[in-house]
Residue, then its C-alpha position, 0 to 999 in steps of 0.5 A: m475498500g472494505l472494513i471488517e470489524l474485529k472484536s477490539e478494532q477495525i480493520f479496513l481491506t483494499d478492494r484487491v484483498n477483498r477480492i483475494f479473500r473471496n477467491a480464496e473462499a472459492e478455492a476452498a469451497t469443497s475443503n475442510g477449511l480454507s488454508p494458506r495454500h488456497l490464499l496463495i493460490a488466490c494472490f497468484l490468480e490476481k492479475t492486477g497490481v504488483l501481483g500480475e508482475i509477480s506471476l510473470r517472474s514465478d514458476l509456481n504451478l498451481d494445479l500442483l499446489r492444488m493437488e498438495i492441499k490436505p484436509e484439515e481436521t479442525p477448522i475454526n471461524n475467522e471474521f475475515f472469511s464466511i467459511p472456516v479457516t485452518k489455524e495455520l491461515e489465522k496466524l498468517i493474517e495475524a501476521a500481516i495485520t502486525y506488518m500493516k500497523k508496523y508500517n503505520q497503515i490502516y489498510l491491509n493490502e497484499g503486501h502485508i499478506l505476501k510478507a506473512f507468507l514469507t516470515t510464517n513459512t506456511v508455503d516454503a515448501f511450495l515456492s522455489e528461491r526464484d519465487k521467493k526473491a520475486i515475492m520479496a522484491i516485487g511484492t512486499a517492498s515499497r514501489d515507485m509508481i508513475t502517472h502521466l500529467g498530459n490529461y490530468q483533470f483536477p478534481k473538485i476538492k471537498q472542504p473542511p479541512f483547509i488545504r494550502r501551501v506552507q508559510t514560513d511561520d509553518y515550519q516548526n509545527l510541520i517538523k513537529f507533526v511530521k517527526k511524531y507521526f511518521s519519521k525523522e528521515w521525512a522530517k529531514t526531507i521536509e525541513i530541506g523542502f523548507r530551504k526552497e524560496n518558494p516551498t513545494i509543500y501543502i498542508a491540511i489544516e483542521e481546527n488550527e492544527i496540522i492533520g496532514f502534509a504532502a510535498f513534491d520535488v522535495y526528496q533528494n531535490k528530485k524533479c518530478y518526484f511527488g512525496p512524502m505525503g502523510v495523514q494522521n491516523s484519526n483523520r484518514t479514510k476522509g479523503i484528505g491524502y486524495e486532496l493533498l495529493h491533487h494539490c501537489l499533481k495540479d501544480m506539477k503539471e502547471i509547472g510543465y511536468e509530463y509525469a509525476i514519479i511517486g517515490g516508494a509508494g506503500p499504499i499502491e491501490f490508493y494511487e492506482k485509483a486516485c491518479n491512475a498511477v501504475v507500478i515501474p516495473m522491476p528490471e529484467s537483470f534484477f532476476n537474473n543475478 
């Protein structure tokens, strides 16, 4: 993971986005300014995660795209790149950051960049309708993931914060926390989870305040289903989400589950690294309609 220090804020990059940016620079090495086309090529060259799935579904010809790149008259410097960029690319990155903030995330990931491609219309001329459909469905939406628990090893957990199962008197504070920092929909899911005899919900506590939570088997009462999980923005990047996740996975394995479904995962790379989760592919029928 990388950290970019901007003038007014800090932006974290996932490892995958960091690779994409560096590969885009390599693509633009002989050009007068790094453009959205270079970045699009770099995205399609990245074969991991959802980008690999998009490449399989796409008709994009990268060699033809390279031939279409025109020189930029006045490239500008940008904190994310070591070479000058076009004004188009700067606007695209700004749009991606806007989406990151809208989704209450602190890491810029490939989903934010792909959404910016589609909404800024910077590469429309090079994408077929099938390409756009694949990018929208595969790369810009939350995806279900799966991780197998058969060989699961519970990692060593650092302290603080203190993490434990919820108790009855946590109800009001947790519901208030989820509503304030996340959504009413998540709060409703957690509320339903509290109705169980032994709620499968964990909370992280620091200085007697809830700073994070995670649950399983609570969303629509689905078994083997992890989520939702959330950590207060100011306490992210400290490993709290990692710890909450593994407390839940440990319980799920002890119940006898062979796998866990991570529902609607936004930070895909986090789950890939934290528990070897993989994205569940989109069905072929979706692209034949």
